gemmi code that builds the backbone of each chain (N, CA, C; Angstrom):
import gemmi

chains = {
    "A": [
        ("MET", (-2.138, -19.677, 10.021), (-1.174, -20.635, 9.512), (-1.120, -21.853, 10.409)),
        ("ASP", (-0.979, -23.012, 9.771), (-0.874, -24.239, 10.542), (0.258, -25.065, 9.936)),
        ("ILE", (1.073, -25.660, 10.793), (2.182, -26.465, 10.274), (2.264, -27.790, 11.040)),
        ("GLN", (2.234, -28.880, 10.272), (2.288, -30.221, 10.868), (3.531, -30.935, 10.339)),
        ("PHE", (4.250, -31.559, 11.251), (5.434, -32.302, 10.814), (5.165, -33.797, 10.859)),
        ("SER", (5.656, -34.502, 9.831), (5.567, -35.959, 9.865), (6.868, -36.491, 9.279)),
        ("ARG", (7.052, -37.798, 9.405), (8.316, -38.341, 8.947), (8.088, -39.416, 7.895)),
        ("GLU", (8.794, -39.277, 6.783), (8.728, -40.288, 5.711), (10.161, -40.714, 5.467)),
        ("LYS", (10.483, -41.934, 5.882), (11.870, -42.403, 5.831), (12.788, -41.384, 6.532)),
        ("ASN", (13.801, -40.878, 5.812), (14.701, -39.933, 6.498), (14.310, -38.471, 6.292)),
        ("ILE", (13.094, -38.283, 5.763), (12.694, -36.920, 5.412), (11.644, -36.396, 6.393)),
        ("THR", (11.851, -35.182, 6.861), (10.832, -34.548, 7.693), (9.923, -33.734, 6.782)),
        ("VAL", (8.671, -34.139, 6.714), (7.721, -33.445, 5.845), (6.940, -32.430, 6.667)),
        ("ALA", (7.011, -31.199, 6.232), (6.266, -30.135, 6.908), (5.091, -29.742, 6.019)),
        ("SER", (3.890, -30.056, 6.474), (2.698, -29.676, 5.703), (2.173, -28.360, 6.265)),
        ("VAL", (2.203, -27.344, 5.414), (1.829, -26.016, 5.874), (0.505, -25.613, 5.228)),
        ("LYS", (-0.328, -24.977, 6.029), (-1.619, -24.497, 5.518), (-1.808, -23.036, 5.892)),
        ("GLY", (-2.448, -22.305, 4.980), (-2.809, -20.926, 5.303), (-1.835, -19.898, 4.766)),
        ("ARG", (-1.611, -18.869, 5.558), (-0.819, -17.729, 5.107), (0.473, -17.599, 5.905)),
        ("ILE", (1.581, -17.385, 5.185), (2.831, -17.068, 5.871), (3.116, -15.593, 5.563)),
        ("ASP", (2.663, -14.735, 6.452), (2.869, -13.301, 6.259), (3.620, -12.746, 7.469)),
        ("ALA", (3.727, -11.430, 7.525), (4.530, -10.834, 8.606), (3.948, -11.134, 9.978)),
        ("THR", (2.643, -11.388, 10.053), (2.050, -11.661, 11.368), (2.187, -13.131, 11.783)),
        ("THR", (2.215, -14.043, 10.804), (2.326, -15.467, 11.163), (3.771, -15.974, 11.072)),
        ("ALA", (4.660, -15.201, 10.423), (6.039, -15.650, 10.223), (6.767, -15.995, 11.534)),
        ("PRO", (6.576, -15.216, 12.608), (7.287, -15.573, 13.842), (6.941, -16.980, 14.350)),
        ("GLU", (5.671, -17.356, 14.210), (5.263, -18.699, 14.633), (5.866, -19.763, 13.704)),
        ("PHE", (5.880, -19.465, 12.419), (6.494, -20.362, 11.429), (7.966, -20.583, 11.787)),
        ("GLU", (8.646, -19.489, 12.108), (10.067, -19.542, 12.435), (10.327, -20.363, 13.711)),
        ("ARG", (9.537, -20.086, 14.744), (9.701, -20.797, 16.024), (9.504, -22.295, 15.864)),
        ("THR", (8.402, -22.658, 15.169), (8.073, -24.065, 15.010), (9.157, -24.792, 14.223)),
        ("PHE", (9.555, -24.185, 13.121), (10.568, -24.763, 12.239), (11.909, -24.890, 12.977)),
        ("ALA", (12.296, -23.832, 13.690), (13.568, -23.848, 14.421), (13.558, -24.951, 15.474)),
        ("GLY", (12.406, -25.147, 16.125), (12.288, -26.185, 17.139), (12.594, -27.556, 16.573)),
        ("VAL", (12.088, -27.822, 15.378), (12.310, -29.139, 14.754), (13.764, -29.266, 14.291)),
        ("MET", (14.341, -28.180, 13.784), (15.764, -28.225, 13.402), (16.632, -28.458, 14.640)),
        ("ASP", (16.265, -27.814, 15.744), (17.028, -27.970, 16.986), (17.032, -29.419, 17.462)),
        ("SER", (15.956, -30.151, 17.140), (15.885, -31.543, 17.578), (16.749, -32.455, 16.708)),
        ("GLY", (17.421, -31.869, 15.698), (18.391, -32.639, 14.927), (17.957, -33.029, 13.525)),
        ("GLU", (16.716, -32.689, 13.161), (16.253, -33.001, 11.800), (16.990, -32.121, 10.806)),
        ("LYS", (17.379, -32.720, 9.668), (18.060, -31.859, 8.700), (17.685, -32.024, 7.239)),
        ("VAL", (16.787, -32.951, 6.941), (16.284, -33.029, 5.566), (14.783, -32.741, 5.590)),
        ("PHE", (14.413, -31.621, 4.984), (13.016, -31.169, 5.055), (12.368, -31.092, 3.680)),
        ("LEU", (11.135, -31.560, 3.626), (10.301, -31.303, 2.459), (9.112, -30.466, 2.931)),
        ("PHE", (8.976, -29.293, 2.366), (7.817, -28.460, 2.689), (6.722, -28.702, 1.670)),
        ("ASP", (5.622, -29.267, 2.152), (4.457, -29.470, 1.305), (3.595, -28.214, 1.425)),
        ("PHE", (3.611, -27.402, 0.364), (2.928, -26.102, 0.383), (1.566, -26.146, -0.295)),
        ("ASP", (1.016, -27.365, -0.430), (-0.275, -27.509, -1.104), (-1.343, -26.593, -0.494)),
        ("GLY", (-1.279, -26.415, 0.818), (-2.311, -25.625, 1.493), (-1.913, -24.174, 1.734)),
        ("VAL", (-0.798, -23.750, 1.152), (-0.348, -22.368, 1.393), (-0.897, -21.448, 0.307)),
        ("GLU", (-1.646, -20.437, 0.720), (-2.257, -19.563, -0.271), (-1.521, -18.241, -0.436)),
        ("TYR", (-0.603, -17.955, 0.493), (0.041, -16.632, 0.465), (1.359, -16.717, 1.208)),
        ("ILE", (2.417, -16.157, 0.620), (3.684, -16.022, 1.350), (4.304, -14.684, 0.978)),
        ("SER", (4.791, -13.969, 1.973), (5.457, -12.689, 1.712), (6.930, -12.840, 2.081)),
        ("SER", (7.681, -11.751, 1.969), (9.125, -11.834, 2.214), (9.435, -12.237, 3.656)),
        ("ALA", (8.487, -11.997, 4.566), (8.713, -12.400, 5.965), (8.914, -13.921, 6.035)),
        ("GLY", (8.171, -14.656, 5.231), (8.324, -16.111, 5.171), (9.568, -16.516, 4.404)),
        ("LEU", (9.853, -15.804, 3.323), (11.016, -16.128, 2.492), (12.320, -15.988, 3.279)),
        ("ARG", (12.385, -14.958, 4.111), (13.599, -14.729, 4.922), (13.871, -15.916, 5.832)),
        ("ILE", (12.790, -16.437, 6.432), (12.941, -17.555, 7.364), (13.443, -18.793, 6.621)),
        ("ILE", (12.870, -19.012, 5.449), (13.281, -20.151, 4.637), (14.760, -20.027, 4.243)),
        ("LEU", (15.145, -18.830, 3.788), (16.541, -18.614, 3.377), (17.507, -18.822, 4.545)),
        ("ALA", (17.155, -18.244, 5.682), (18.035, -18.354, 6.846), (18.156, -19.816, 7.288)),
        ("ALA", (17.032, -20.531, 7.282), (17.046, -21.939, 7.685), (17.850, -22.775, 6.698)),
        ("ALA", (17.686, -22.477, 5.407), (18.402, -23.231, 4.378), (19.910, -23.026, 4.516)),
        ("LYS", (20.312, -21.810, 4.854), (21.733, -21.541, 5.056), (22.262, -22.332, 6.251)),
        ("ARG", (21.454, -22.360, 7.299), (21.850, -23.104, 8.497), (21.991, -24.590, 8.166)),
        ("LEU", (20.993, -25.132, 7.452), (21.004, -26.560, 7.122), (22.150, -26.898, 6.170)),
        ("ASN", (22.462, -25.942, 5.293), (23.532, -26.125, 4.332), (24.879, -26.409, 5.006)),
        ("THR", (25.080, -25.776, 6.159), (26.357, -25.931, 6.848), (26.473, -27.291, 7.554)),
        ("ILE", (25.328, -27.983, 7.704), (25.392, -29.303, 8.351), (24.952, -30.407, 7.382)),
        ("GLU", (25.103, -30.093, 6.086), (24.734, -31.019, 5.021), (23.275, -31.448, 5.065)),
        ("GLY", (22.439, -30.539, 5.505), (21.001, -30.783, 5.438), (20.442, -30.157, 4.182)),
        ("LYS", (19.142, -30.277, 3.982), (18.550, -29.559, 2.849), (17.055, -29.336, 3.010)),
        ("ILE", (16.561, -28.430, 2.171), (15.130, -28.142, 2.137), (14.655, -28.243, 0.696)),
        ("ALA", (13.552, -28.950, 0.481), (12.919, -28.959, -0.840), (11.460, -28.556, -0.652)),
        ("PHE", (10.804, -28.238, -1.762), (9.412, -27.789, -1.706), (8.564, -28.557, -2.695)),
        ("ALA", (7.306, -28.764, -2.332), (6.370, -29.401, -3.258), (5.046, -28.661, -3.259)),
        ("ALA", (4.376, -28.762, -4.407), (2.991, -28.301, -4.567), (2.799, -26.805, -4.295)),
        ("LEU", (3.598, -25.990, -4.991), (3.398, -24.537, -4.887), (2.267, -24.135, -5.831)),
        ("HIS", (1.423, -23.240, -5.370), (0.325, -22.804, -6.220), (0.289, -21.292, -6.372)),
        ("GLY", (-0.308, -20.872, -7.483), (-0.668, -19.472, -7.728), (0.341, -18.460, -7.257)),
        ("PRO", (-0.072, -17.593, -6.353), (0.805, -16.500, -5.930), (2.085, -16.986, -5.240)),
        ("VAL", (2.017, -18.129, -4.580), (3.205, -18.648, -3.890), (4.266, -19.038, -4.926)),
        ("LYS", (3.796, -19.645, -6.006), (4.694, -20.011, -7.103), (5.336, -18.757, -7.701)),
        ("ASP", (4.522, -17.720, -7.899), (5.039, -16.456, -8.460), (6.098, -15.845, -7.550)),
        ("VAL", (5.813, -15.832, -6.255), (6.732, -15.222, -5.297), (8.064, -15.992, -5.276)),
        ("PHE", (7.997, -17.309, -5.347), (9.220, -18.118, -5.395), (10.022, -17.812, -6.660)),
        ("ARG", (9.308, -17.669, -7.783), (9.984, -17.405, -9.052), (10.668, -16.036, -9.002)),
        ("ILE", (9.922, -15.023, -8.576), (10.475, -13.665, -8.519), (11.708, -13.624, -7.606)),
        ("SER", (11.666, -14.395, -6.523), (12.745, -14.363, -5.536), (13.934, -15.243, -5.914)),
        ("GLY", (13.828, -15.894, -7.057), (14.934, -16.725, -7.520), (15.101, -18.008, -6.713)),
        ("PHE", (14.052, -18.440, -6.032), (14.156, -19.645, -5.204), (14.269, -20.916, -6.047)),
        ("GLY", (13.813, -20.846, -7.291), (13.916, -22.002, -8.183), (15.370, -22.397, -8.435)),
        ("ALA", (16.261, -21.422, -8.337), (17.676, -21.680, -8.620), (18.406, -22.267, -7.411)),
        ("ILE", (17.875, -22.072, -6.222), (18.603, -22.546, -5.038), (17.912, -23.703, -4.317)),
        ("PHE", (16.650, -23.987, -4.695), (15.933, -25.094, -4.051), (15.383, -26.063, -5.089)),
        ("ASN", (15.254, -27.335, -4.685), (14.531, -28.279, -5.525), (13.044, -28.082, -5.261)),
        ("ILE", (12.311, -27.851, -6.338), (10.870, -27.606, -6.215), (10.137, -28.629, -7.074)),
        ("TYR", (9.234, -29.374, -6.454), (8.528, -30.453, -7.140), (7.054, -30.136, -7.296)),
        ("GLU", (6.474, -30.740, -8.332), (5.034, -30.520, -8.568), (4.193, -31.136, -7.460)),
        ("THR", (4.581, -32.338, -7.039), (3.784, -33.016, -6.011), (4.680, -33.537, -4.893)),
        ("ARG", (4.036, -33.794, -3.775), (4.718, -34.342, -2.611), (5.296, -35.730, -2.897)),
        ("ASP", (4.519, -36.564, -3.606), (4.974, -37.922, -3.918), (6.214, -37.911, -4.802)),
        ("GLU", (6.177, -37.024, -5.788), (7.322, -36.889, -6.691), (8.564, -36.472, -5.893)),
        ("ALA", (8.370, -35.563, -4.976), (9.476, -35.082, -4.152), (10.030, -36.217, -3.292)),
        ("LEU", (9.149, -36.961, -2.640), (9.585, -38.030, -1.744), (10.355, -39.101, -2.504)),
        ("ALA", (9.880, -39.413, -3.715), (10.544, -40.429, -4.529), (11.943, -39.972, -4.924)),
        ("ASP", (12.065, -38.688, -5.230), (13.347, -38.168, -5.706), (14.358, -37.973, -4.581)),
        ("ILE", (13.863, -37.527, -3.431), (14.778, -37.208, -2.337), (15.334, -38.478, -1.687)),
        ("SER", (14.456, -39.465, -1.523), (14.915, -40.655, -0.789), (15.738, -41.597, -1.664)),
    ],
    "B": [
        ("MET", (-10.792, 8.564, 0.149), (-10.807, 7.313, 0.910), (-9.460, 7.113, 1.593)),
        ("LYS", (-9.472, 7.304, 2.876), (-8.213, 7.388, 3.598), (-8.357, 6.715, 4.958)),
        ("ILE", (-7.281, 6.105, 5.416), (-7.316, 5.498, 6.749), (-5.989, 5.808, 7.442)),
        ("THR", (-6.058, 6.116, 8.732), (-4.836, 6.356, 9.503), (-4.758, 5.310, 10.604)),
        ("LEU", (-3.622, 4.644, 10.677), (-3.472, 3.540, 11.632), (-2.150, 3.660, 12.382)),
        ("PRO", (-2.074, 3.099, 13.584), (-0.793, 3.060, 14.294), (0.236, 2.280, 13.459)),
        ("ALA", (1.472, 2.757, 13.432), (2.504, 2.099, 12.627), (3.050, 0.882, 13.364)),
        ("ARG", (2.220, -0.153, 13.476), (2.693, -1.391, 14.091), (2.015, -2.588, 13.442)),
        ("MET", (2.643, -3.728, 13.635), (2.237, -4.946, 12.933), (0.746, -5.270, 13.087)),
        ("GLU", (0.184, -4.914, 14.233), (-1.233, -5.216, 14.487), (-2.156, -4.484, 13.511)),
        ("SER", (-1.632, -3.484, 12.811), (-2.471, -2.726, 11.876), (-2.538, -3.367, 10.494)),
        ("LEU", (-1.691, -4.372, 10.276), (-1.573, -4.931, 8.922), (-2.906, -5.442, 8.372)),
        ("GLN", (-3.619, -6.181, 9.226), (-4.877, -6.773, 8.768), (-5.911, -5.716, 8.371)),
        ("GLU", (-6.027, -4.706, 9.214), (-7.015, -3.664, 8.928), (-6.643, -2.876, 7.671)),
        ("ALA", (-5.356, -2.605, 7.514), (-4.884, -1.895, 6.331), (-5.188, -2.716, 5.072)),
        ("THR", (-4.937, -4.017, 5.159), (-5.180, -4.905, 4.015), (-6.663, -4.933, 3.663)),
        ("ARG", (-7.496, -5.052, 4.704), (-8.944, -5.057, 4.467), (-9.393, -3.780, 3.766)),
        ("PHE", (-8.877, -2.662, 4.248), (-9.234, -1.352, 3.685), (-8.878, -1.284, 2.194)),
        ("VAL", (-7.635, -1.628, 1.881), (-7.177, -1.495, 0.491), (-7.875, -2.513, -0.416)),
        ("LEU", (-8.011, -3.742, 0.038), (-8.640, -4.763, -0.814), (-10.110, -4.463, -1.067)),
        ("SER", (-10.791, -3.884, -0.081), (-12.208, -3.577, -0.305), (-12.343, -2.511, -1.397)),
        ("HIS", (-11.413, -1.561, -1.431), (-11.451, -0.569, -2.502), (-11.058, -1.167, -3.838)),
        ("ALA", (-10.090, -2.057, -3.818), (-9.665, -2.704, -5.065), (-10.825, -3.513, -5.654)),
        ("ARG", (-11.550, -4.194, -4.771), (-12.709, -4.979, -5.232), (-13.801, -4.068, -5.790)),
        ("ALA", (-14.031, -2.955, -5.084), (-15.060, -2.011, -5.533), (-14.719, -1.443, -6.907)),
        ("GLU", (-13.441, -1.379, -7.208), (-13.020, -0.865, -8.511), (-12.907, -1.975, -9.542)),
        ("ASN", (-13.365, -3.164, -9.166), (-13.374, -4.299, -10.099), (-11.998, -4.694, -10.612)),
        ("LEU", (-10.987, -4.589, -9.763), (-9.697, -5.094, -10.191), (-9.786, -6.610, -10.260)),
        ("PRO", (-9.142, -7.204, -11.266), (-9.259, -8.655, -11.425), (-8.699, -9.406, -10.211)),
        ("GLY", (-9.289, -10.551, -9.921), (-8.898, -11.352, -8.768), (-7.413, -11.634, -8.723)),
        ("GLY", (-6.817, -11.850, -9.893), (-5.399, -12.175, -9.973), (-4.502, -11.054, -9.463)),
        ("ARG", (-5.015, -9.819, -9.479), (-4.185, -8.712, -9.007), (-4.352, -8.461, -7.513)),
        ("MET", (-5.342, -9.116, -6.908), (-5.601, -8.877, -5.484), (-4.392, -9.275, -4.625)),
        ("THR", (-3.807, -10.429, -4.939), (-2.658, -10.880, -4.148), (-1.440, -9.991, -4.405)),
        ("ASP", (-1.312, -9.509, -5.660), (-0.216, -8.568, -5.951), (-0.349, -7.343, -5.048)),
        ("ILE", (-1.566, -6.837, -4.962), (-1.823, -5.641, -4.153), (-1.548, -5.930, -2.678)),
        ("GLU", (-2.029, -7.099, -2.237), (-1.855, -7.475, -0.832), (-0.360, -7.591, -0.486)),
        ("LEU", (0.395, -8.199, -1.396), (1.831, -8.365, -1.155), (2.557, -7.022, -1.191)),
        ("GLY", (2.267, -6.209, -2.207), (2.910, -4.904, -2.316), (2.656, -4.076, -1.070)),
        ("LEU", (1.400, -4.107, -0.622), (1.017, -3.345, 0.566), (1.723, -3.874, 1.813)),
        ("GLU", (1.704, -5.202, 1.987), (2.354, -5.770, 3.182), (3.829, -5.405, 3.228)),
        ("GLU", (4.520, -5.590, 2.097), (5.961, -5.320, 2.089), (6.246, -3.849, 2.405)),
        ("ALA", (5.445, -2.959, 1.842), (5.658, -1.534, 2.085), (5.374, -1.196, 3.553)),
        ("LEU", (4.277, -1.727, 4.071), (3.904, -1.396, 5.449), (4.870, -1.976, 6.478)),
        ("VAL", (5.287, -3.210, 6.260), (6.177, -3.853, 7.228), (7.485, -3.060, 7.352)),
        ("ASN", (7.964, -2.551, 6.208), (9.146, -1.693, 6.241), (8.922, -0.486, 7.143)),
        ("ILE", (7.772, 0.134, 6.990), (7.452, 1.315, 7.807), (7.330, 0.919, 9.283)),
        ("PHE", (6.609, -0.174, 9.535), (6.414, -0.612, 10.926), (7.762, -0.874, 11.609)),
        ("GLN", (8.702, -1.441, 10.833), (9.972, -1.827, 11.452), (10.993, -0.703, 11.542)),
        ("TYR", (10.945, 0.230, 10.579), (12.057, 1.181, 10.522), (11.692, 2.656, 10.636)),
        ("ALA", (10.435, 3.020, 10.355), (10.121, 4.453, 10.245), (10.230, 5.190, 11.583)),
        ("TYR", (9.811, 4.520, 12.645), (9.771, 5.195, 13.949), (10.624, 4.436, 14.960)),
        ("PRO", (11.931, 4.701, 14.971), (12.825, 3.944, 15.866), (12.444, 4.119, 17.343)),
        ("GLU", (11.781, 5.225, 17.658), (11.390, 5.468, 19.051), (10.068, 4.800, 19.397)),
        ("GLY", (9.440, 4.174, 18.404), (8.119, 3.592, 18.607), (7.035, 4.613, 18.346)),
        ("GLY", (5.786, 4.195, 18.442), (4.669, 5.086, 18.172), (4.584, 5.409, 16.693)),
        ("GLY", (3.949, 6.518, 16.377), (3.839, 6.943, 14.989), (2.663, 6.308, 14.267)),
        ("GLU", (2.323, 6.950, 13.173), (1.160, 6.479, 12.411), (1.502, 6.351, 10.944)),
        ("VAL", (0.656, 5.616, 10.257), (0.776, 5.500, 8.813), (-0.587, 5.839, 8.220)),
        ("GLU", (-0.528, 6.579, 7.111), (-1.778, 6.971, 6.460), (-1.836, 6.292, 5.097)),
        ("ILE", (-2.977, 5.695, 4.794), (-3.112, 4.963, 3.534), (-4.336, 5.495, 2.797)),
        ("SER", (-4.150, 5.791, 1.524), (-5.307, 6.207, 0.744), (-5.322, 5.458, -0.578)),
        ("CYS", (-6.520, 5.306, -1.139), (-6.678, 4.623, -2.419), (-7.456, 5.523, -3.359)),
        ("ARG", (-7.077, 5.516, -4.612), (-7.855, 6.270, -5.596), (-7.650, 5.660, -6.982)),
        ("ILE", (-8.506, 6.082, -7.890), (-8.369, 5.658, -9.283), (-7.950, 6.877, -10.095)),
        ("ASP", (-6.913, 6.745, -10.904), (-6.482, 7.818, -11.797), (-6.725, 7.391, -13.240)),
        ("GLU", (-7.099, 8.324, -14.041), (-7.288, 8.091, -15.480), (-8.196, 6.908, -15.754)),
        ("GLY", (-9.055, 6.617, -14.804), (-10.029, 5.548, -14.990), (-9.455, 4.140, -14.984)),
        ("ARG", (-8.130, 4.011, -14.925), (-7.584, 2.654, -15.036), (-6.400, 2.376, -14.109)),
        ("LYS", (-5.973, 3.394, -13.384), (-4.843, 3.165, -12.472), (-5.342, 3.147, -11.032)),
        ("PHE", (-5.156, 2.019, -10.373), (-5.500, 1.914, -8.959), (-4.262, 2.335, -8.181)),
        ("ILE", (-4.404, 3.400, -7.417), (-3.233, 3.977, -6.753), (-3.363, 3.903, -5.233)),
        ("ILE", (-2.370, 3.326, -4.621), (-2.324, 3.255, -3.158), (-1.214, 4.200, -2.715)),
        ("GLU", (-1.567, 5.164, -1.873), (-0.553, 6.080, -1.371), (-0.370, 5.821, 0.115)),
        ("ILE", (0.886, 5.560, 0.484), (1.194, 5.220, 1.873), (2.144, 6.276, 2.394)),
        ("SER", (1.791, 6.937, 3.491), (2.714, 7.955, 3.981), (2.917, 7.851, 5.483)),
        ("ASP", (4.108, 8.278, 5.900), (4.432, 8.262, 7.331), (5.298, 9.480, 7.641)),
        ("ALA", (5.339, 9.816, 8.918), (6.125, 10.978, 9.348), (7.431, 10.527, 10.004)),
        ("GLY", (7.886, 9.352, 9.624), (9.092, 8.781, 10.226), (10.369, 9.300, 9.585)),
        ("ILE", (11.477, 8.641, 9.918), (12.762, 9.081, 9.387), (12.758, 8.939, 7.862)),
        ("PRO", (13.419, 9.890, 7.169), (13.402, 9.836, 5.710), (13.973, 8.501, 5.219)),
        ("PHE", (13.198, 7.820, 4.404), (13.680, 6.539, 3.884), (12.999, 6.224, 2.566)),
        ("ASP", (13.836, 6.097, 1.535), (13.325, 5.725, 0.219), (13.554, 4.231, 0.029)),
        ("VAL", (12.459, 3.477, 0.130), (12.564, 2.025, 0.043), (13.148, 1.613, -1.316)),
        ("LEU", (12.953, 2.474, -2.333), (13.455, 2.139, -3.668), (14.973, 2.275, -3.770)),
        ("SER", (15.588, 2.847, -2.728), (17.046, 2.981, -2.759), (17.729, 1.688, -2.299)),
        ("VAL", (16.933, 0.754, -1.764), (17.496, -0.517, -1.302), (17.937, -1.345, -2.512)),
        ("ALA", (19.160, -1.823, -2.483), (19.675, -2.601, -3.608), (18.922, -3.922, -3.723)),
        ("GLU", (18.660, -4.339, -4.953), (18.011, -5.640, -5.147), (19.010, -6.746, -4.854)),
        ("PRO", (18.539, -7.828, -4.243), (19.467, -8.927, -3.963), (19.938, -9.582, -5.270)),
        ("ASP", (21.149, -10.091, -5.262), (21.683, -10.779, -6.431), (21.154, -12.213, -6.444)),
        ("LEU", (20.212, -12.473, -7.359), (19.530, -13.779, -7.374), (20.375, -14.869, -8.029)),
        ("SER", (21.526, -14.478, -8.591), (22.329, -15.480, -9.284), (23.288, -16.184, -8.328)),
        ("LEU", (23.344, -15.718, -7.089), (24.300, -16.302, -6.143), (23.835, -17.667, -5.635)),
        ("ALA", (24.806, -18.485, -5.247), (24.495, -19.774, -4.635), (23.913, -19.527, -3.244)),
        ("LEU", (23.215, -20.527, -2.736), (22.532, -20.393, -1.445), (23.423, -19.799, -0.357)),
        ("GLU", (24.642, -20.310, -0.243), (25.492, -19.841, 0.857), (25.860, -18.362, 0.739)),
        ("ASP", (25.782, -17.833, -0.487), (26.149, -16.427, -0.671), (24.949, -15.491, -0.771)),
        ("ARG", (23.751, -16.085, -0.870), (22.563, -15.239, -1.009), (22.359, -14.421, 0.254)),
        ("GLN", (22.035, -13.120, 0.072), (21.729, -12.311, 1.250), (20.274, -12.557, 1.662)),
        ("ILE", (20.018, -12.364, 2.959), (18.679, -12.661, 3.477), (17.698, -11.528, 3.144)),
        ("GLY", (18.183, -10.308, 3.184), (17.279, -9.166, 3.033), (17.037, -8.763, 1.585)),
        ("GLY", (16.186, -7.774, 1.420), (15.966, -7.174, 0.104), (14.852, -7.787, -0.719)),
        ("LEU", (14.308, -8.932, -0.266), (13.280, -9.591, -1.067), (11.952, -8.835, -1.046)),
        ("GLY", (11.672, -8.159, 0.066), (10.429, -7.390, 0.159), (10.370, -6.296, -0.898)),
        ("VAL", (11.469, -5.567, -1.014), (11.527, -4.488, -1.996), (11.466, -5.050, -3.414)),
        ("LEU", (12.121, -6.187, -3.608), (12.082, -6.846, -4.915), (10.631, -7.196, -5.286)),
        ("LEU", (9.891, -7.731, -4.338), (8.488, -8.091, -4.604), (7.659, -6.854, -4.945)),
        ("ILE", (7.881, -5.764, -4.202), (7.133, -4.533, -4.500), (7.402, -4.120, -5.946)),
        ("ARG", (8.677, -4.094, -6.306), (9.046, -3.646, -7.650), (8.453, -4.524, -8.731)),
        ("LYS", (8.498, -5.845, -8.509), (8.066, -6.763, -9.573), (6.548, -6.889, -9.658)),
        ("LEU", (5.859, -6.750, -8.538), (4.417, -7.001, -8.550), (3.590, -5.760, -8.861)),
        ("MET", (4.139, -4.590, -8.578), (3.417, -3.356, -8.869), (3.755, -2.900, -10.293)),
        ("ASP", (2.825, -2.187, -10.915), (3.098, -1.681, -12.260), (3.947, -0.415, -12.193)),
        ("ASP", (3.855, 0.284, -11.079), (4.698, 1.462, -10.903), (4.849, 1.731, -9.406)),
        ("VAL", (6.024, 2.188, -9.016), (6.278, 2.532, -7.614), (7.051, 3.840, -7.601)),
        ("THR", (6.589, 4.799, -6.822), (7.371, 6.030, -6.701), (7.472, 6.423, -5.227)),
        ("TYR", (8.563, 7.107, -4.933), (8.779, 7.614, -3.577), (9.011, 9.111, -3.659)),
        ("ARG", (8.456, 9.834, -2.720), (8.836, 11.239, -2.589), (8.811, 11.636, -1.118)),
        ("ARG", (9.611, 12.645, -0.808), (9.624, 13.203, 0.543), (8.857, 14.498, 0.437)),
        ("GLU", (7.795, 14.644, 1.215), (6.911, 15.785, 1.051), (6.464, 16.275, 2.419)),
        ("ARG", (6.704, 17.516, 2.718), (6.331, 18.109, 4.014), (6.714, 17.194, 5.177)),
        ("ASN", (7.963, 16.815, 5.194), (8.496, 15.961, 6.261), (7.835, 14.592, 6.362)),
        ("ARG", (7.254, 14.145, 5.250), (6.671, 12.795, 5.249), (7.281, 11.969, 4.124)),
        ("ASN", (7.362, 10.664, 4.363), (7.702, 9.726, 3.295), (6.399, 9.365, 2.597)),
        ("VAL", (6.378, 9.491, 1.291), (5.164, 9.139, 0.550), (5.519, 8.106, -0.517)),
        ("LEU", (4.965, 6.926, -0.357), (5.220, 5.853, -1.318), (3.929, 5.596, -2.090)),
        ("THR", (4.042, 5.582, -3.400), (2.854, 5.380, -4.231), (2.986, 4.081, -5.009)),
        ("LEU", (2.037, 3.195, -4.811), (2.012, 1.914, -5.526), (0.888, 1.972, -6.557)),
        ("THR", (1.205, 1.626, -7.787), (0.181, 1.687, -8.834), (-0.032, 0.312, -9.459)),
        ("VAL", (-1.303, -0.060, -9.577), (-1.665, -1.289, -10.292), (-2.612, -0.878, -11.408)),
        ("ILE", (-2.264, -1.247, -12.628), (-3.079, -0.838, -13.772), (-4.129, -1.894, -14.067)),
        ("LYS", (-5.369, -1.435, -14.159), (-6.460, -2.343, -14.527), (-6.309, -2.680, -16.002)),
        ("THR", (-6.210, -3.942, -16.300), (-6.101, -4.302, -17.714), (-7.487, -4.160, -18.336)),
        ("PRO", (-7.558, -3.764, -19.616), (-8.874, -3.593, -20.234), (-9.645, -4.917, -20.220)),
        ("SER", (-10.915, -4.847, -19.842), (-11.679, -6.099, -19.744), (-12.412, -6.385, -21.052)),
    ],
}
model = gemmi.Model(1)
for chain_id, residues in chains.items():
    chain = gemmi.Chain(chain_id)
    for i, (resn, *xyz) in enumerate(residues, 1):
        res = gemmi.Residue()
        res.name, res.seqid = resn, gemmi.SeqId(i, " ")
        for name, pos in zip(("N", "CA", "C"), xyz):
            atom = gemmi.Atom()
            atom.name, atom.element = name, gemmi.Element(name[0])
            atom.pos, atom.b_iso = gemmi.Position(*pos), 0.0
            res.add_atom(atom)
        chain.add_residue(res)
    model.add_chain(chain)
structure = gemmi.Structure()
structure.add_model(model)
structure.setup_entities()
């Protein structure tokens, strides 16, 4: 798994590549928490390069979203594919997060 | 076709390789490979985290085909009795602030597998995950 952060206006874009499973989730959590600790609170996760996510990744996202919710932050997602899209649907994430087809669409809507 | 591995996170990759190689050999469609991988990961991670509170312990995984069309993964451990299917499903209708963090792993197992059964047998937990090969 690889995660790169960049900034587009007031949005922190996290471009993730690879697999978020039980073995890579701790690194995902550490990296993400580090950026939240620095005060960032509006996140767009670009999942174009994510091929697999299990509940280990979902837990981190849920916990982070709850944390951000209390400080009026938010998390949105763009470019979910195949199994990642299925996992989000099964987990009911569509009801609690804004999910966009593309990163550009997300950036236009959020800002 | 059976493999025995230490019940710890480092075994996940080898377990996945073992099961997927059998699934491929049985010509399961590519679309079901990720279902199998997810079902297996969720089941194993539960065992790794909770089955052996004292540490150590092993997990045994076997794969077989039943009735020519059911790909069956049997996962067993000698840990504390635990039926993963007894875990309540999270309420997905709740707002973010009320959503519980846990329970999604079991939900994924239930939704992605065609059948899941648990039994306690000779002091072992035995979880059976079934994926049905659709007629080609």
